[in-house]
N, C-alpha and C positions, 0 to 999 in steps of 0.2 A: 688580505691584512693580515700578517704575524700577528697571535694574539698576546704573548708576554708583551706587560710596558717596557720592560730596561730591552729587549732584543727589538721592539720595535721603534728604540731612541733609537738603537746602533743603525742596522737599515734604512734608516729617514735620513739618520746624518752621512754617513758613509755615500748613498749612493740615490736618494732623489726617494721621490713619492711613487714616481712609476715602478720600484723597484719590484716589489711585493708580489707584480699583477699575476706571474706564473712560475709559481716557487716548485713546481715540482719536472723542471726542465733538467738536462744532462749534461750541462756546458762543456765539450771537450777540454777546454783550459785550464778546468779546475778536480777534473777527474784526481788526477795529485795528491790534491788537498783533501779533498772528499775522500779518499783509499786511506790515506794517513791518520786524519782527523776519526773516521772512521775505526782502527786499529788503533788509533789511542782511547776512543770511546774504549771497548771492548775490555783490551788491558787493565782500564782504570775501573770501570765501576761492573763488567761483565758481559756477557752476548746481548742481553736487551737492551741494554743504551745504543748499540749504533741504531738504534728505530728514531733517537733523538737529532742523529744529523740529519741534514735537512740540504738540497741547492738548490740555487733559482738563479732563473737569466736575470741580469741586468741591462735595464733599456736605457736608462741614463743616467752616470757614461755608460757604456757598451760595455760589456762584460759578464761574469757568473760568479757567483761567492756559495761556500757553502758555512753553514752556523749550528751550531748546537746550543739549546741551555740546559746544564743539569738542574734544575731546581734544586732537589732535595741538595745535593754536594755542595750548591754553593760557588757552579764556575759554568762561564760562558765564553765560548769562543765565536770569533766570527772571520771569514776571512773573505777577502775579495779581491777579482783578479778583472785586471783591465786589458781594452784591449790596444790601446796604446797608452804613453806615457801622460798624455793632457786628460786620460780621463782617470787617473791615480792619482795625481795632481787635483784633479778637483772634487775626488773624494775625501783627500786628505786636508785639503782645508776645508770643507766643510764639517768632515768631521770634528777637525780642531778648533773649530768656530765654536759649534755646538757644544762641547763640553765648557769651552773657555765661557762661552756666557752661562752655561748650568751653572759653575764655579760661582760666579760673578752674583748671579741670582741665589742661590744657596748661605754664601756669605751674607746678602745684603737681608735676609729674612728670619724669622723667628731669634733673635738674637747675635746674626755670625755665627752659622756652621761653620768649625772649622774643615777646610776644603784646601791640600793642596795639589797643582799643578806644574810639574817641570817639564818641558818642553826644550828639547834639544836636537836641534836640527830635523831628520825625521821619525822622531820618536817621541810618546811622550808617554810619563808617567801618573795618574792620579788616585790620590787617597786620600778618601774619607777620614777623617777622626772623629764625627759626632755624626747620629743619624741624619743619613740626608737626601740622597738622589733610590728615594726608600720604592721597592721592589716586591710587592706581597711581602710585608710584613719584613724583608731585610732591605739592605743597602751596601751598594758597592763598597768594598774596603779596600780594593786593587785595581786600579784598568791598566793595562799597559796596553798601546797601539804604536808598531810601525809601518812606516810606507819604504817600502823594499823595492826598486826597478817597477815592475805595474801589478804589485800588490799591495792591498793597507789588511791589516790585522789588527785585530784586538784580540786580549782575554781580559776578562774580569774576576777576579774572584767576591762574591759576596757573602754576608752574613747570612743563616739561614735564618727562621723566624725560633725565638726559643734556644736559641747556641747561646746566648750570652757573652759572644766574643766581644772583645773592650779593644778597638784602635786608638792607641794615643798616639799626639807626633812623637815620641821619642820610639815607639815600638817599632817592630822588624818589620819591612813591606808582609803580608799574608798570603801564601801559596799555597792554598793545600794541598796541590796537585803539581811539584814544579814541572814534572813531561811536558804540562799543556803552556809553560811560560817559554820553556828552552825553543818548543815548537816555533814560537814569534821569534824567539832572541834567534833564532836559527836558518831566521826565511833567507833566502839569498837572490 
């Protein structure tokens, strides 16, 4: 199973608990995503960052995934490619349901955290305006997910411990590395 809590949440929400059983597969359908994310990692964070990009085979629903978490820089990306539309739809519905549930939980605990979730057909944008979805001392600032054909993908920016970044309801979306968001926006 994946070790990082935030990434584990994404994997389980998108592809079910059986997904992470075989993490080192190199499924053919994910090769273009893997190559592009490796290139973006190297361009953004240097050659050593390529080691953070991983692939895995998905078992329910069938497909493959590419993922990376750049913890020190506050960036996460996850792309799942499914064999058929039904698999992508299942992943999308589970992902959306999981984050709607998390949003309700965050709003009902600790005096009501300020979390916004905008859903528009086959994409959603989640923004946390107060510390909420904690991951090793940081929390998600913005998360954008999209479903395009057989692909379900998410990019998240999160605060890094000690960054003192403040996100408010009136602040602009925080994307420290815009090319990663563009990758999600330009999926076809």
